[in-house]
N, C-alpha and C positions, 0 to 999 in steps of 0.2 A: 375087864375093862369097865370103867364107870359109864353110866348112862349119858353123862355130858360128853365124854370122849367119843362115845358111839355116834352121838348126834353131830358132833363137829366133823367127823370123818364120813358121815352119811350112812352109817350102819343103823339098823333098827334093833330095838329090844324085842321086837315081835317078829319072829321069823316068818310068820304066815301073813304079813302085810301084803297087800296087793294095791295096785293103782287102777282106778276106773276113770273113765272120761265121760263127762256129762255135757250136754249142750243146753243152755238156758236162754230162752227167748223171752224178753220182757221190755218194758219201757226203761230207758236208761237210768232214771232215778230209782227204779225198783231194783235194777241190777246193782247199782251203787250200794244200796241198803243190804242186799244179800251178800255182796262182797265184803262189806264191813262185818257182817255176821260170821262169814268164813274166816276173816282175819282174827276175830275174837276167839273162834274155836281153835285156831292155830295157837293163839297166845296161852291157852290153857296147858300147852305142853311144858310151860315153865314151871308147873307144879301146883297151880291153883285150880280149884273146882268152882263151878258156877252154873247158873241156869240162865237161858235166854228165852224170850217170848217172841213169837212170830204171829202177827195177825194178818190174815188174808181175806180181802174183801172180794168174794166170788161173784158179787152182783155187778161187776163191770170195772171197778177201780183197779183191780189186779188182773192183768192179762199175762200170766206166766205160764210158759210151756217148758217142761223139762223132759229131755230124753237121754237115754244112756247109749253111748256109742256101742253098737254091735249087739245089744241085748235089750229086752223089755225091762222096764222098771219093775222092781219087785213090789207086789201088792201087800198091804197089811194082812196079818193073819186073821184078823176079825174085821167085820164090816164096821165102818165108821158111821155113827149117827150124830146129828146135830144136837148140841146140849144148850138149853136156854138158861142154865144155871150160871153161866159165865165161866165155867170150868173149861179147860182146853178139850177140844174134841179128840186131839191126837197128841200123844206124848212120845218123844224120842229121847231115850237115855243111852248115853255112851258109856255108862258104868253100871254094871249089874248088881253092884253092892248096895245101891240106893234102893230102900224098900219100895218106894212108890214107883220105881221103874221096873220092877221085876215082871210085871204083866205088860202086854202090849209089845213094845219094841225096845 
């Protein structure tokens, strides 16, 4: 069965898929921005790749709290340190074939 057909009937190409539920508490405008990011991630299922950037102001502008229903959030494998170089402190890659994504997460 084709990938498109499986999606139309709700079957997954990935038999190990699981569903997790998270609760995010933040200001409404920040939740709207996160929701648009989630929408964009969903849109990549159509067959395109891309990268997104997320800036978080931890000095007070962003008051975001995320919890996972029934479990603790998984911590990064390595400690995260601030970088003054302008490089991201933390990278998340949902594709292990991208060379810059192989370390970290």
